[in-house]
C-alpha positions in Angstrom: 130.6 99.9 -25.1 128.3 102.3 -24.3 125.5 103.2 -26.5 125.6 106.7 -29.0 123.1 109.2 -28.8 122.5 108.9 -32.7 121.8 105.1 -31.8 119.3 105.6 -29.4 117.5 108.2 -31.8 117.4 105.5 -34.2 116.1 102.5 -31.8 113.3 105.5 -31.2 112.7 105.9 -34.8 111.9 102.2 -34.6 109.3 102.5 -31.9 111.6 101.2 -29.3 111.2 102.2 -25.5 113.9 103.7 -23.3 114.8 104.1 -19.8 117.1 107.2 -19.3 118.0 110.0 -17.0 116.1 113.7 -17.3 115.8 116.7 -15.4 113.8 115.4 -12.9 113.5 112.0 -12.6 114.3 109.0 -14.1 111.9 107.9 -17.0 111.0 105.7 -19.9 110.0 107.2 -23.1 109.5 106.7 -26.7 108.8 108.5 -29.9 105.7 111.2 -28.4 104.5 110.5 -32.4 104.3 106.3 -32.5 101.2 105.2 -31.0 102.1 101.8 -31.1 105.2 102.8 -28.9 103.2 104.5 -26.8 100.9 101.8 -26.0 103.8 99.4 -25.1 104.5 102.0 -22.7 101.4 102.1 -20.8 101.6 98.3 -20.8 104.9 98.5 -19.2 103.9 100.9 -16.4 100.7 99.3 -16.5 99.6 102.3 -16.4 95.9 103.1 -17.5 95.4 104.7 -20.9 93.3 107.4 -19.4 96.1 109.0 -17.6 98.2 111.4 -19.5 102.1 111.3 -20.1 104.7 114.1 -20.4 106.4 114.9 -23.4 109.3 116.4 -24.0 110.5 118.8 -26.9 114.1 120.5 -27.1 113.4 124.6 -27.6 110.4 126.9 -28.1 110.5 126.2 -32.1 109.9 122.1 -31.7 106.9 123.4 -29.3 105.5 125.5 -31.8 105.0 122.8 -34.2 102.9 121.0 -31.9 100.6 123.7 -29.9 99.8 127.1 -30.1 101.5 129.6 -27.4 101.1 133.5 -27.6 104.3 135.8 -26.5 102.9 135.9 -22.8 103.8 132.0 -22.8 107.1 132.0 -24.6 107.9 134.9 -21.8 106.7 132.8 -19.1 108.8 129.9 -20.5 111.9 131.8 -21.3 111.6 133.1 -16.8 111.0 129.2 -15.8 114.3 128.4 -13.0 112.7 124.9 -12.5 112.0 121.7 -14.5 108.3 122.8 -15.0 105.6 120.8 -17.2 102.9 122.8 -19.0 99.7 121.6 -20.0 98.5 122.7 -23.1 95.1 122.8 -24.7 94.4 121.5 -28.7 98.1 119.7 -29.7 98.7 118.8 -32.9 101.0 116.2 -34.5 101.2 114.0 -31.8 99.9 110.3 -31.7 96.6 110.6 -30.4 96.9 108.3 -27.2 99.6 111.4 -26.2 96.9 113.8 -25.8 94.3 113.6 -22.5 90.3 112.9 -22.8 90.0 117.0 -22.4 92.3 117.7 -25.5 95.3 118.6 -23.8 98.6 117.3 -23.5 102.1 118.2 -21.1 105.0 119.3 -22.4 108.3 120.1 -20.7 111.2 121.9 -22.1 114.4 119.9 -20.0 117.4 121.7 -19.2 119.6 118.8 -19.1 122.4 117.9 -21.6 121.5 114.0 -22.3 117.7 115.3 -23.2 118.6 117.7 -25.2 121.3 115.9 -27.3 118.8 113.1 -27.6 116.1 115.2 -28.7 118.2 117.3 -31.0 119.4 113.6 -32.6 116.0 112.4 -33.1 114.2 115.9 -34.4 110.9 114.9 -32.4 109.1 114.7 -29.3 109.7 112.1 -26.4 107.5 111.1 -24.0 108.8 111.4 -20.5 107.2 109.3 -17.7 108.4 108.1 -14.5 110.4 104.7 -14.6 108.2 102.7 -12.5 104.8 100.9 -12.3 101.9 103.2 -12.0 101.0 103.6 -8.3 104.5 103.1 -7.2 106.9 105.7 -6.0 109.1 107.5 -8.6 112.7 106.4 -9.0 115.1 109.5 -8.1 118.3 107.2 -8.9 119.4 104.6 -11.0 119.7 101.9 -8.5 116.0 102.5 -7.3 114.5 101.7 -10.5 112.8 98.3 -10.1 114.0 95.5 -12.2 110.7 95.1 -13.8 111.1 98.1 -15.2 114.5 97.7 -16.6 113.6 94.2 -18.0 110.8 95.7 -20.1 112.2 98.6 -21.7 114.3 98.0 -25.1 117.1 100.1 -23.9 118.7 101.0 -20.6 120.5 104.5 -20.2 122.3 105.9 -17.0 123.4 102.7 -15.3 127.0 104.4 -15.9 125.4 107.9 -15.0 123.2 109.0 -12.1 122.4 112.6 -13.8 119.0 113.5 -12.9 119.6 116.6 -11.8 116.5 117.7 -9.7 115.4 114.4 -8.3 112.0 115.3 -7.9 108.8 115.9 -10.4 108.6 119.1 -12.2 106.1 121.7 -11.4 102.9 121.5 -13.3 101.5 124.5 -14.8 98.1 124.5 -17.0 96.8 127.0 -19.5 93.6 127.8 -19.2 91.4 128.9 -22.5 92.3 132.8 -21.5 95.9 132.2 -21.3 95.8 132.4 -17.3 98.2 130.1 -15.5 96.8 127.8 -13.0 99.6 125.7 -10.8 98.7 122.4 -10.1 101.9 121.3 -8.7 105.1 123.7 -7.6 
């Protein structure tokens, strides 16, 4: 019997690591406010802790709990047509190991039914990093995720659905100190 969204949210509150479909590619994630869970995620990916992670939030109101944005950035977010991760300066209320050494954090609002339902049930941001060992190709389909990753996470979601919609990494935009936008990956 499949696990419910509420059960997954409870496991995230307990510090568990999940493998799940997103609006881009399959990801592994955890509570973005739980430092221990994030450390475990870094270990699973064999990723240097100096490399930053992406955080998913449900909507603008949730985003504003973790970063400051102005009206122009709000309008930019409203016009996005493809999954776009935005790098913000001076984040707050996130685990310290979520924040890059330069004081920035990468956040995306996913347009994906499963992610939206999970974020609503959980009520906090979730880490979203590709479901692969650092340096290896990222998985587009569930069957391309390594057995090592599947065995290392606490909960596997998606074996019964292949619902990642964009099937490539998100666009990446940095907000500079003057609030200008710099495209890093289109």
